[in-house]
Each structure stands twice: as C-alpha cells, then as structure tokens.
C-alpha positions, 0 to 999 in steps of 0.5 A: 908370933904364936906360942905353943900354948896358943897353938894348942888352944886353937885346936878344938877338943875332940867331943865324943857322943856317948850314946849309951850314957846319953852324954857328950864328953871330952876324950878324957871324960872329965867334961861332959854334957848330959841329956835325956830323950823325951817324947819317944826320942824326938826331944833332947832335954839337955839337963847338965853341963860340967867342966872341972875347975882345972879345965874352965876357961877353955871353951869346953862347955861351948864345944860340948853344946855345939856338938849336942845342938849339931847332933839334935839338928842332924837327927831332927830333934827338938831341944829343951834347954833345962841346963842353966848354961844352955838356957843363957 
C-alpha cells in the first residue's frame, strides 16, 4: 500500500531554466545548478550544484543535472563537468 509521502516522492520536481542567471532551479529556487557558457555559447560549463540540507536525499541534484544535460543535448552544446557532483 502506498503512503502519502511515497506518492509525493514519486512526482518529479519541476525544474525551471533560469536563462538570465545561467542556472536550472527548483520552483522555490532553493536548489539549483549553475553553469557558464563558453566558446561563443557552444559549451556549457556546469560549475556548481546546490541542494539545501533540508532537501537532501530527494534526488534534486540528479533532476537538476538531467535538466541541464537535456538542455545541452537539445541545443547541441558540449558540456564541461567542472562541478564535483557532475564529474562523479
């Protein structure tokens, strides 16, 4: 039998592309992945991923990473994994 908390965990978080600030973030903006565009905008250098301690263990860093890599793929960008989380 599914519990309410398990059902909530099954719904993936909404990740928003904040183009102006070069980051992907959760709706509440508390968890985010930052990047810099290099080589005339052809390369996405992922520099930092942050998830507050209150939201750790929910897979948010993974969801942020997937959103960034999907964006890079859809826009024919190469990726530099400077962030230690991404480079693992």
